[in-house]
mmCIF file of the N, C-alpha and C atoms, coordinates in Angstrom:
data_MODEL
# 
_entry.id   MODEL 
# 
loop_
_atom_site.group_PDB 
_atom_site.id 
_atom_site.type_symbol 
_atom_site.label_atom_id 
_atom_site.label_alt_id 
_atom_site.label_comp_id 
_atom_site.label_asym_id 
_atom_site.label_entity_id 
_atom_site.label_seq_id 
_atom_site.pdbx_PDB_ins_code 
_atom_site.Cartn_x 
_atom_site.Cartn_y 
_atom_site.Cartn_z 
_atom_site.occupancy 
_atom_site.B_iso_or_equiv 
_atom_site.pdbx_formal_charge 
_atom_site.auth_seq_id 
_atom_site.auth_comp_id 
_atom_site.auth_asym_id 
_atom_site.auth_atom_id 
_atom_site.pdbx_PDB_model_num 
ATOM 1   N N  . MET A 1 1  ? 2.690  16.066 -20.263 1.00 0.00 ? 1  MET A N  1 
ATOM 2   C CA . MET A 1 1  ? 2.383  15.167 -19.255 1.00 0.00 ? 1  MET A CA 1 
ATOM 3   C C  . MET A 1 1  ? 2.628  13.820 -19.747 1.00 0.00 ? 1  MET A C  1 
ATOM 4   N N  . LYS A 1 2  ? 3.369  12.901 -18.805 1.00 0.00 ? 2  LYS A N  1 
ATOM 5   C CA . LYS A 1 2  ? 3.616  11.677 -19.027 1.00 0.00 ? 2  LYS A CA 1 
ATOM 6   C C  . LYS A 1 2  ? 2.430  10.647 -18.660 1.00 0.00 ? 2  LYS A C  1 
ATOM 7   N N  . THR A 1 3  ? 2.344  9.311  -19.290 1.00 0.00 ? 3  THR A N  1 
ATOM 8   C CA . THR A 1 3  ? 0.971  8.571  -18.584 1.00 0.00 ? 3  THR A CA 1 
ATOM 9   C C  . THR A 1 3  ? 1.660  7.101  -18.208 1.00 0.00 ? 3  THR A C  1 
ATOM 10  N N  . ILE A 1 4  ? 1.141  7.022  -16.856 1.00 0.00 ? 4  ILE A N  1 
ATOM 11  C CA . ILE A 1 4  ? 2.056  5.744  -15.723 1.00 0.00 ? 4  ILE A CA 1 
ATOM 12  C C  . ILE A 1 4  ? 0.600  4.466  -16.379 1.00 0.00 ? 4  ILE A C  1 
ATOM 13  N N  . THR A 1 5  ? 0.997  3.473  -16.906 1.00 0.00 ? 5  THR A N  1 
ATOM 14  C CA . THR A 1 5  ? 0.085  2.470  -16.846 1.00 0.00 ? 5  THR A CA 1 
ATOM 15  C C  . THR A 1 5  ? 0.009  1.890  -15.912 1.00 0.00 ? 5  THR A C  1 
ATOM 16  N N  . ILE A 1 6  ? -1.401 1.293  -15.178 1.00 0.00 ? 6  ILE A N  1 
ATOM 17  C CA . ILE A 1 6  ? -1.158 0.210  -14.357 1.00 0.00 ? 6  ILE A CA 1 
ATOM 18  C C  . ILE A 1 6  ? -2.141 -0.885 -14.528 1.00 0.00 ? 6  ILE A C  1 
ATOM 19  N N  . ALA A 1 7  ? -2.480 -2.100 -14.028 1.00 0.00 ? 7  ALA A N  1 
ATOM 20  C CA . ALA A 1 7  ? -3.698 -3.082 -14.481 1.00 0.00 ? 7  ALA A CA 1 
ATOM 21  C C  . ALA A 1 7  ? -4.124 -2.772 -12.641 1.00 0.00 ? 7  ALA A C  1 
ATOM 22  N N  . THR A 1 8  ? -3.978 -2.599 -12.146 1.00 0.00 ? 8  THR A N  1 
ATOM 23  C CA . THR A 1 8  ? -4.761 -1.991 -10.892 1.00 0.00 ? 8  THR A CA 1 
ATOM 24  C C  . THR A 1 8  ? -5.866 -1.278 -10.862 1.00 0.00 ? 8  THR A C  1 
ATOM 25  N N  . GLU A 1 9  ? -6.737 -1.140 -9.778  1.00 0.00 ? 9  GLU A N  1 
ATOM 26  C CA . GLU A 1 9  ? -7.412 -0.404 -9.170  1.00 0.00 ? 9  GLU A CA 1 
ATOM 27  C C  . GLU A 1 9  ? -7.060 1.174  -9.416  1.00 0.00 ? 9  GLU A C  1 
ATOM 28  N N  . TRP A 1 10 ? -5.761 0.645  -8.135  1.00 0.00 ? 10 TRP A N  1 
ATOM 29  C CA . TRP A 1 10 ? -4.965 2.221  -7.810  1.00 0.00 ? 10 TRP A CA 1 
ATOM 30  C C  . TRP A 1 10 ? -3.357 1.600  -7.218  1.00 0.00 ? 10 TRP A C  1 
ATOM 31  N N  . ILE A 1 11 ? -2.756 2.257  -7.273  1.00 0.00 ? 11 ILE A N  1 
ATOM 32  C CA . ILE A 1 11 ? -1.238 2.391  -6.801  1.00 0.00 ? 11 ILE A CA 1 
ATOM 33  C C  . ILE A 1 11 ? -0.745 3.126  -5.722  1.00 0.00 ? 11 ILE A C  1 
ATOM 34  N N  . LYS A 1 12 ? -0.128 2.910  -4.903  1.00 0.00 ? 12 LYS A N  1 
ATOM 35  C CA . LYS A 1 12 ? 0.217  3.627  -3.773  1.00 0.00 ? 12 LYS A CA 1 
ATOM 36  C C  . LYS A 1 12 ? 1.594  4.626  -4.393  1.00 0.00 ? 12 LYS A C  1 
ATOM 37  N N  . LEU A 1 13 ? 1.519  6.135  -3.757  1.00 0.00 ? 13 LEU A N  1 
ATOM 38  C CA . LEU A 1 13 ? 2.340  6.946  -4.069  1.00 0.00 ? 13 LEU A CA 1 
ATOM 39  C C  . LEU A 1 13 ? 3.776  6.473  -4.565  1.00 0.00 ? 13 LEU A C  1 
ATOM 40  N N  . GLN A 1 14 ? 3.986  6.077  -3.030  1.00 0.00 ? 14 GLN A N  1 
ATOM 41  C CA . GLN A 1 14 ? 5.902  5.438  -3.101  1.00 0.00 ? 14 GLN A CA 1 
ATOM 42  C C  . GLN A 1 14 ? 5.628  4.427  -4.419  1.00 0.00 ? 14 GLN A C  1 
ATOM 43  N N  . ASP A 1 15 ? 4.845  3.539  -4.516  1.00 0.00 ? 15 ASP A N  1 
ATOM 44  C CA . ASP A 1 15 ? 5.410  2.357  -5.727  1.00 0.00 ? 15 ASP A CA 1 
ATOM 45  C C  . ASP A 1 15 ? 5.177  3.370  -6.937  1.00 0.00 ? 15 ASP A C  1 
ATOM 46  N N  . LEU A 1 16 ? 4.063  4.116  -7.451  1.00 0.00 ? 16 LEU A N  1 
ATOM 47  C CA . LEU A 1 16 ? 4.565  4.917  -8.226  1.00 0.00 ? 16 LEU A CA 1 
ATOM 48  C C  . LEU A 1 16 ? 5.538  5.900  -9.263  1.00 0.00 ? 16 LEU A C  1 
ATOM 49  N N  . LEU A 1 17 ? 6.376  5.804  -7.826  1.00 0.00 ? 17 LEU A N  1 
ATOM 50  C CA . LEU A 1 17 ? 7.723  6.428  -7.835  1.00 0.00 ? 17 LEU A CA 1 
ATOM 51  C C  . LEU A 1 17 ? 8.415  5.660  -8.504  1.00 0.00 ? 17 LEU A C  1 
ATOM 52  N N  . LYS A 1 18 ? 8.646  4.054  -7.695  1.00 0.00 ? 18 LYS A N  1 
ATOM 53  C CA . LYS A 1 18 ? 9.346  3.387  -8.005  1.00 0.00 ? 18 LYS A CA 1 
ATOM 54  C C  . LYS A 1 18 ? 9.218  2.755  -9.749  1.00 0.00 ? 18 LYS A C  1 
ATOM 55  N N  . PHE A 1 19 ? 7.573  2.043  -9.842  1.00 0.00 ? 19 PHE A N  1 
ATOM 56  C CA . PHE A 1 19 ? 7.204  1.603  -10.764 1.00 0.00 ? 19 PHE A CA 1 
ATOM 57  C C  . PHE A 1 19 ? 7.771  2.497  -11.985 1.00 0.00 ? 19 PHE A C  1 
ATOM 58  N N  . ALA A 1 20 ? 7.556  3.696  -11.986 1.00 0.00 ? 20 ALA A N  1 
ATOM 59  C CA . ALA A 1 20 ? 7.704  4.659  -13.135 1.00 0.00 ? 20 ALA A CA 1 
ATOM 60  C C  . ALA A 1 20 ? 9.355  4.924  -13.464 1.00 0.00 ? 20 ALA A C  1 
ATOM 61  N N  . GLY A 1 21 ? 10.320 4.610  -11.886 1.00 0.00 ? 21 GLY A N  1 
ATOM 62  C CA . GLY A 1 21 ? 11.512 4.445  -12.770 1.00 0.00 ? 21 GLY A CA 1 
ATOM 63  C C  . GLY A 1 21 ? 12.246 5.772  -12.282 1.00 0.00 ? 21 GLY A C  1 
ATOM 64  N N  . LEU A 1 22 ? 11.218 6.695  -11.072 1.00 0.00 ? 22 LEU A N  1 
ATOM 65  C CA . LEU A 1 22 ? 11.578 8.157  -10.896 1.00 0.00 ? 22 LEU A CA 1 
ATOM 66  C C  . LEU A 1 22 ? 12.287 7.684  -9.983  1.00 0.00 ? 22 LEU A C  1 
ATOM 67  N N  . VAL A 1 23 ? 12.807 7.144  -9.027  1.00 0.00 ? 23 VAL A N  1 
ATOM 68  C CA . VAL A 1 23 ? 13.162 6.408  -7.965  1.00 0.00 ? 23 VAL A CA 1 
ATOM 69  C C  . VAL A 1 23 ? 13.782 5.641  -8.099  1.00 0.00 ? 23 VAL A C  1 
ATOM 70  N N  . GLU A 1 24 ? 14.647 4.662  -7.406  1.00 0.00 ? 24 GLU A N  1 
ATOM 71  C CA . GLU A 1 24 ? 15.340 3.503  -7.597  1.00 0.00 ? 24 GLU A CA 1 
ATOM 72  C C  . GLU A 1 24 ? 15.024 2.493  -6.513  1.00 0.00 ? 24 GLU A C  1 
ATOM 73  N N  . THR A 1 25 ? 14.976 3.352  -5.637  1.00 0.00 ? 25 THR A N  1 
ATOM 74  C CA . THR A 1 25 ? 14.153 2.513  -4.319  1.00 0.00 ? 25 THR A CA 1 
ATOM 75  C C  . THR A 1 25 ? 13.092 3.008  -3.182  1.00 0.00 ? 25 THR A C  1 
ATOM 76  N N  . GLY A 1 26 ? 12.628 1.913  -2.380  1.00 0.00 ? 26 GLY A N  1 
ATOM 77  C CA . GLY A 1 26 ? 11.257 2.581  -1.961  1.00 0.00 ? 26 GLY A CA 1 
ATOM 78  C C  . GLY A 1 26 ? 11.705 3.586  -0.649  1.00 0.00 ? 26 GLY A C  1 
ATOM 79  N N  . GLY A 1 27 ? 12.961 3.591  -0.281  1.00 0.00 ? 27 GLY A N  1 
ATOM 80  C CA . GLY A 1 27 ? 13.134 4.442  0.533   1.00 0.00 ? 27 GLY A CA 1 
ATOM 81  C C  . GLY A 1 27 ? 13.648 6.038  0.157   1.00 0.00 ? 27 GLY A C  1 
ATOM 82  N N  . GLU A 1 28 ? 14.189 5.849  -1.037  1.00 0.00 ? 28 GLU A N  1 
ATOM 83  C CA . GLU A 1 28 ? 13.920 7.065  -1.616  1.00 0.00 ? 28 GLU A CA 1 
ATOM 84  C C  . GLU A 1 28 ? 12.948 7.888  -2.083  1.00 0.00 ? 28 GLU A C  1 
ATOM 85  N N  . ALA A 1 29 ? 11.993 7.015  -2.098  1.00 0.00 ? 29 ALA A N  1 
ATOM 86  C CA . ALA A 1 29 ? 10.597 7.571  -2.694  1.00 0.00 ? 29 ALA A CA 1 
ATOM 87  C C  . ALA A 1 29 ? 9.944  8.396  -0.936  1.00 0.00 ? 29 ALA A C  1 
ATOM 88  N N  . LYS A 1 30 ? 10.224 7.157  -0.214  1.00 0.00 ? 30 LYS A N  1 
ATOM 89  C CA . LYS A 1 30 ? 10.075 7.741  1.073   1.00 0.00 ? 30 LYS A CA 1 
ATOM 90  C C  . LYS A 1 30 ? 10.250 8.921  1.392   1.00 0.00 ? 30 LYS A C  1 
ATOM 91  N N  . GLU A 1 31 ? 11.771 9.009  1.526   1.00 0.00 ? 31 GLU A N  1 
ATOM 92  C CA . GLU A 1 31 ? 12.654 10.237 2.027   1.00 0.00 ? 31 GLU A CA 1 
ATOM 93  C C  . GLU A 1 31 ? 11.687 11.478 0.753   1.00 0.00 ? 31 GLU A C  1 
ATOM 94  N N  . LEU A 1 32 ? 11.655 11.557 -0.451  1.00 0.00 ? 32 LEU A N  1 
ATOM 95  C CA . LEU A 1 32 ? 11.582 12.647 -1.329  1.00 0.00 ? 32 LEU A CA 1 
ATOM 96  C C  . LEU A 1 32 ? 9.479  12.984 -0.795  1.00 0.00 ? 32 LEU A C  1 
ATOM 97  N N  . ILE A 1 33 ? 8.945  11.666 -1.001  1.00 0.00 ? 33 ILE A N  1 
ATOM 98  C CA . ILE A 1 33 ? 7.512  12.269 -0.553  1.00 0.00 ? 33 ILE A CA 1 
ATOM 99  C C  . ILE A 1 33 ? 7.718  12.905 1.045   1.00 0.00 ? 33 ILE A C  1 
ATOM 100 N N  . GLN A 1 34 ? 8.497  12.633 1.903   1.00 0.00 ? 34 GLN A N  1 
ATOM 101 C CA . GLN A 1 34 ? 7.867  13.458 3.130   1.00 0.00 ? 34 GLN A CA 1 
ATOM 102 C C  . GLN A 1 34 ? 8.767  14.509 3.555   1.00 0.00 ? 34 GLN A C  1 
ATOM 103 N N  . ALA A 1 35 ? 9.619  14.571 2.000   1.00 0.00 ? 35 ALA A N  1 
ATOM 104 C CA . ALA A 1 35 ? 10.149 15.841 2.278   1.00 0.00 ? 35 ALA A CA 1 
ATOM 105 C C  . ALA A 1 35 ? 9.370  16.910 1.713   1.00 0.00 ? 35 ALA A C  1 
ATOM 106 N N  . GLY A 1 36 ? 8.377  16.594 1.285   1.00 0.00 ? 36 GLY A N  1 
ATOM 107 C CA . GLY A 1 36 ? 7.544  17.413 0.244   1.00 0.00 ? 36 GLY A CA 1 
ATOM 108 C C  . GLY A 1 36 ? 8.031  17.644 -1.140  1.00 0.00 ? 36 GLY A C  1 
ATOM 109 N N  . GLN A 1 37 ? 8.304  16.595 -1.422  1.00 0.00 ? 37 GLN A N  1 
ATOM 110 C CA . GLN A 1 37 ? 9.238  16.825 -2.737  1.00 0.00 ? 37 GLN A CA 1 
ATOM 111 C C  . GLN A 1 37 ? 7.902  16.664 -4.258  1.00 0.00 ? 37 GLN A C  1 
ATOM 112 N N  . VAL A 1 38 ? 6.770  15.805 -3.623  1.00 0.00 ? 38 VAL A N  1 
ATOM 113 C CA . VAL A 1 38 ? 5.952  15.422 -4.591  1.00 0.00 ? 38 VAL A CA 1 
ATOM 114 C C  . VAL A 1 38 ? 4.632  16.119 -4.580  1.00 0.00 ? 38 VAL A C  1 
ATOM 115 N N  . GLN A 1 39 ? 3.778  16.248 -5.330  1.00 0.00 ? 39 GLN A N  1 
ATOM 116 C CA . GLN A 1 39 ? 2.420  17.246 -5.353  1.00 0.00 ? 39 GLN A CA 1 
ATOM 117 C C  . GLN A 1 39 ? 1.505  15.999 -5.927  1.00 0.00 ? 39 GLN A C  1 
ATOM 118 N N  . VAL A 1 40 ? 0.261  16.000 -5.614  1.00 0.00 ? 40 VAL A N  1 
ATOM 119 C CA . VAL A 1 40 ? -0.985 15.291 -5.895  1.00 0.00 ? 40 VAL A CA 1 
ATOM 120 C C  . VAL A 1 40 ? -2.156 16.376 -5.910  1.00 0.00 ? 40 VAL A C  1 
ATOM 121 N N  . GLY A 1 41 ? -2.852 16.462 -7.360  1.00 0.00 ? 41 GLY A N  1 
ATOM 122 C CA . GLY A 1 41 ? -3.455 17.091 -7.471  1.00 0.00 ? 41 GLY A CA 1 
ATOM 123 C C  . GLY A 1 41 ? -3.440 18.719 -7.350  1.00 0.00 ? 41 GLY A C  1 
ATOM 124 N N  . GLY A 1 42 ? -1.989 19.220 -7.388  1.00 0.00 ? 42 GLY A N  1 
ATOM 125 C CA . GLY A 1 42 ? -1.617 20.164 -7.184  1.00 0.00 ? 42 GLY A CA 1 
ATOM 126 C C  . GLY A 1 42 ? -1.128 20.832 -5.798  1.00 0.00 ? 42 GLY A C  1 
ATOM 127 N N  . GLU A 1 43 ? -1.573 20.034 -4.743  1.00 0.00 ? 43 GLU A N  1 
ATOM 128 C CA . GLU A 1 43 ? -0.673 20.130 -3.572  1.00 0.00 ? 43 GLU A CA 1 
ATOM 129 C C  . GLU A 1 43 ? -0.150 19.027 -2.858  1.00 0.00 ? 43 GLU A C  1 
ATOM 130 N N  . VAL A 1 44 ? 0.812  19.429 -2.149  1.00 0.00 ? 44 VAL A N  1 
ATOM 131 C CA . VAL A 1 44 ? 2.184  18.778 -1.694  1.00 0.00 ? 44 VAL A CA 1 
ATOM 132 C C  . VAL A 1 44 ? 1.578  17.928 -0.710  1.00 0.00 ? 44 VAL A C  1 
ATOM 133 N N  . CYS A 1 45 ? 1.984  16.439 -0.737  1.00 0.00 ? 45 CYS A N  1 
ATOM 134 C CA . CYS A 1 45 ? 1.577  15.254 -0.344  1.00 0.00 ? 45 CYS A CA 1 
ATOM 135 C C  . CYS A 1 45 ? 2.422  14.512 0.497   1.00 0.00 ? 45 CYS A C  1 
ATOM 136 N N  . LEU A 1 46 ? 2.226  14.551 1.020   1.00 0.00 ? 46 LEU A N  1 
ATOM 137 C CA . LEU A 1 46 ? 3.287  13.503 2.374   1.00 0.00 ? 46 LEU A CA 1 
ATOM 138 C C  . LEU A 1 46 ? 2.749  12.286 2.810   1.00 0.00 ? 46 LEU A C  1 
ATOM 139 N N  . GLN A 1 47 ? 1.998  11.558 2.234   1.00 0.00 ? 47 GLN A N  1 
ATOM 140 C CA . GLN A 1 47 ? 1.307  10.244 2.758   1.00 0.00 ? 47 GLN A CA 1 
ATOM 141 C C  . GLN A 1 47 ? 2.067  9.418  1.383   1.00 0.00 ? 47 GLN A C  1 
ATOM 142 N N  . ARG A 1 48 ? 2.926  8.727  1.551   1.00 0.00 ? 48 ARG A N  1 
ATOM 143 C CA . ARG A 1 48 ? 3.949  7.523  0.766   1.00 0.00 ? 48 ARG A CA 1 
ATOM 144 C C  . ARG A 1 48 ? 2.432  6.319  0.334   1.00 0.00 ? 48 ARG A C  1 
ATOM 145 N N  . GLY A 1 49 ? 1.800  6.235  1.621   1.00 0.00 ? 49 GLY A N  1 
ATOM 146 C CA . GLY A 1 49 ? 0.916  4.965  0.654   1.00 0.00 ? 49 GLY A CA 1 
ATOM 147 C C  . GLY A 1 49 ? -0.917 5.980  0.210   1.00 0.00 ? 49 GLY A C  1 
ATOM 148 N N  . LYS A 1 50 ? -0.309 7.088  -0.302  1.00 0.00 ? 50 LYS A N  1 
ATOM 149 C CA . LYS A 1 50 ? -1.634 7.618  -1.200  1.00 0.00 ? 50 LYS A CA 1 
ATOM 150 C C  . LYS A 1 50 ? -1.803 6.592  -1.919  1.00 0.00 ? 50 LYS A C  1 
ATOM 151 N N  . LYS A 1 51 ? -3.387 6.847  -2.437  1.00 0.00 ? 51 LYS A N  1 
ATOM 152 C CA . LYS A 1 51 ? -3.944 6.057  -3.348  1.00 0.00 ? 51 LYS A CA 1 
ATOM 153 C C  . LYS A 1 51 ? -3.510 7.045  -4.493  1.00 0.00 ? 51 LYS A C  1 
ATOM 154 N N  . ILE A 1 52 ? -3.133 6.532  -5.791  1.00 0.00 ? 52 ILE A N  1 
ATOM 155 C CA . ILE A 1 52 ? -3.129 7.356  -6.794  1.00 0.00 ? 52 ILE A CA 1 
ATOM 156 C C  . ILE A 1 52 ? -4.190 6.382  -7.944  1.00 0.00 ? 52 ILE A C  1 
ATOM 157 N N  . ARG A 1 53 ? -5.283 6.976  -8.402  1.00 0.00 ? 53 ARG A N  1 
ATOM 158 C CA . ARG A 1 53 ? -6.246 6.440  -9.167  1.00 0.00 ? 53 ARG A CA 1 
ATOM 159 C C  . ARG A 1 53 ? -6.033 6.637  -10.258 1.00 0.00 ? 53 ARG A C  1 
ATOM 160 N N  . PRO A 1 54 ? -6.753 6.276  -11.651 1.00 0.00 ? 54 PRO A N  1 
ATOM 161 C CA . PRO A 1 54 ? -6.515 6.867  -13.169 1.00 0.00 ? 54 PRO A CA 1 
ATOM 162 C C  . PRO A 1 54 ? -6.896 8.229  -13.091 1.00 0.00 ? 54 PRO A C  1 
ATOM 163 N N  . GLY A 1 55 ? -6.421 9.298  -13.615 1.00 0.00 ? 55 GLY A N  1 
ATOM 164 C CA . GLY A 1 55 ? -6.413 10.600 -13.595 1.00 0.00 ? 55 GLY A CA 1 
ATOM 165 C C  . GLY A 1 55 ? -6.083 11.388 -12.616 1.00 0.00 ? 55 GLY A C  1 
ATOM 166 N N  . ASP A 1 56 ? -5.629 10.684 -11.653 1.00 0.00 ? 56 ASP A N  1 
ATOM 167 C CA . ASP A 1 56 ? -4.541 11.567 -10.602 1.00 0.00 ? 56 ASP A CA 1 
ATOM 168 C C  . ASP A 1 56 ? -3.428 12.582 -11.200 1.00 0.00 ? 56 ASP A C  1 
ATOM 169 N N  . ASP A 1 57 ? -3.357 13.563 -11.070 1.00 0.00 ? 57 ASP A N  1 
ATOM 170 C CA . ASP A 1 57 ? -1.966 14.195 -11.594 1.00 0.00 ? 57 ASP A CA 1 
ATOM 171 C C  . ASP A 1 57 ? -1.334 14.308 -10.523 1.00 0.00 ? 57 ASP A C  1 
ATOM 172 N N  . VAL A 1 58 ? -0.005 13.853 -10.616 1.00 0.00 ? 58 VAL A N  1 
ATOM 173 C CA . VAL A 1 58 ? 1.544  13.914 -9.684  1.00 0.00 ? 58 VAL A CA 1 
ATOM 174 C C  . VAL A 1 58 ? 2.263  14.753 -10.328 1.00 0.00 ? 58 VAL A C  1 
ATOM 175 N N  . LEU A 1 59 ? 3.018  15.590 -9.726  1.00 0.00 ? 59 LEU A N  1 
ATOM 176 C CA . LEU A 1 59 ? 4.044  16.403 -10.208 1.00 0.00 ? 59 LEU A CA 1 
ATOM 177 C C  . LEU A 1 59 ? 5.702  15.969 -9.067  1.00 0.00 ? 59 LEU A C  1 
ATOM 178 N N  . PHE A 1 60 ? 6.198  15.043 -10.106 1.00 0.00 ? 60 PHE A N  1 
ATOM 179 C CA . PHE A 1 60 ? 7.784  15.259 -9.309  1.00 0.00 ? 60 PHE A CA 1 
ATOM 180 C C  . PHE A 1 60 ? 8.798  15.813 -10.522 1.00 0.00 ? 60 PHE A C  1 
ATOM 181 N N  . ASN A 1 61 ? 9.709  16.121 -9.244  1.00 0.00 ? 61 ASN A N  1 
ATOM 182 C CA . ASN A 1 61 ? 10.872 16.656 -10.439 1.00 0.00 ? 61 ASN A CA 1 
ATOM 183 C C  . ASN A 1 61 ? 10.781 18.258 -11.571 1.00 0.00 ? 61 ASN A C  1 
ATOM 184 N N  . GLY A 1 62 ? 9.161  18.452 -11.173 1.00 0.00 ? 62 GLY A N  1 
ATOM 185 C CA . GLY A 1 62 ? 8.958  19.557 -12.704 1.00 0.00 ? 62 GLY A CA 1 
ATOM 186 C C  . GLY A 1 62 ? 8.242  18.655 -13.350 1.00 0.00 ? 62 GLY A C  1 
ATOM 187 N N  . ASP A 1 63 ? 7.893  17.589 -13.560 1.00 0.00 ? 63 ASP A N  1 
ATOM 188 C CA . ASP A 1 63 ? 7.039  16.466 -14.305 1.00 0.00 ? 63 ASP A CA 1 
ATOM 189 C C  . ASP A 1 63 ? 5.888  16.151 -13.974 1.00 0.00 ? 63 ASP A C  1 
ATOM 190 N N  . HIS A 1 64 ? 4.731  16.320 -14.907 1.00 0.00 ? 64 HIS A N  1 
ATOM 191 C CA . HIS A 1 64 ? 3.565  15.813 -14.647 1.00 0.00 ? 64 HIS A CA 1 
ATOM 192 C C  . HIS A 1 64 ? 3.214  14.291 -15.097 1.00 0.00 ? 64 HIS A C  1 
ATOM 193 N N  . TYR A 1 65 ? 2.699  14.188 -14.212 1.00 0.00 ? 65 TYR A N  1 
ATOM 194 C CA . TYR A 1 65 ? 2.219  12.269 -14.622 1.00 0.00 ? 65 TYR A CA 1 
ATOM 195 C C  . TYR A 1 65 ? 0.829  12.068 -14.689 1.00 0.00 ? 65 TYR A C  1 
ATOM 196 N N  . THR A 1 66 ? 0.462  11.193 -15.409 1.00 0.00 ? 66 THR A N  1 
ATOM 197 C CA . THR A 1 66 ? -0.944 10.917 -14.593 1.00 0.00 ? 66 THR A CA 1 
ATOM 198 C C  . THR A 1 66 ? -0.763 9.333  -15.133 1.00 0.00 ? 66 THR A C  1 
ATOM 199 N N  . VAL A 1 67 ? -1.938 8.520  -14.068 1.00 0.00 ? 67 VAL A N  1 
ATOM 200 C CA . VAL A 1 67 ? -2.018 7.180  -14.038 1.00 0.00 ? 67 VAL A CA 1 
ATOM 201 C C  . VAL A 1 67 ? -3.410 6.681  -14.931 1.00 0.00 ? 67 VAL A C  1 
ATOM 202 N N  . GLY A 1 68 ? -2.981 5.395  -16.190 1.00 0.00 ? 68 GLY A N  1 
ATOM 203 C CA . GLY A 1 68 ? -3.709 5.390  -16.536 1.00 0.00 ? 68 GLY A CA 1 
ATOM 204 C C  . GLY A 1 68 ? -4.146 3.470  -16.626 1.00 0.00 ? 68 GLY A C  1 
ATOM 205 N N  . TYR A 1 69 ? -5.117 2.949  -17.012 1.00 0.00 ? 69 TYR A N  1 
ATOM 206 C CA . TYR A 1 69 ? -5.256 1.686  -16.933 1.00 0.00 ? 69 TYR A CA 1 
ATOM 207 C C  . TYR A 1 69 ? -4.939 1.274  -18.350 1.00 0.00 ? 69 TYR A C  1 
ATOM 208 N N  . GLU A 1 70 ? -4.295 -0.060 -17.877 1.00 0.00 ? 70 GLU A N  1 
ATOM 209 C CA . GLU A 1 70 ? -3.835 -1.128 -18.935 1.00 0.00 ? 70 GLU A CA 1 
ATOM 210 C C  . GLU A 1 70 ? -4.757 -1.633 -19.728 1.00 0.00 ? 70 GLU A C  1 
ATOM 211 N N  . ASP A 1 71 ? -4.738 -0.940 -21.324 1.00 0.00 ? 71 ASP A N  1 
ATOM 212 C CA . ASP A 1 71 ? -5.397 -2.146 -22.217 1.00 0.00 ? 71 ASP A CA 1 
ATOM 213 C C  . ASP A 1 71 ? -5.842 -3.431 -22.197 1.00 0.00 ? 71 ASP A C  1 
# 
């Protein structure tokens, strides 16, 4: 599992994918999320604005990611 570090309380799912460099554009993130290609907490998430908080598990392209706070 890879950890993505943020400095805020939460991050939107589509922004997380962009911030982590998993997609190049917000449009690409939107398409992949709406196509059911992303899971949050083990369930497919179709909400691109879903708030991802530290400790949440995101599955994308067979890799697990979690969010942590910046030190």
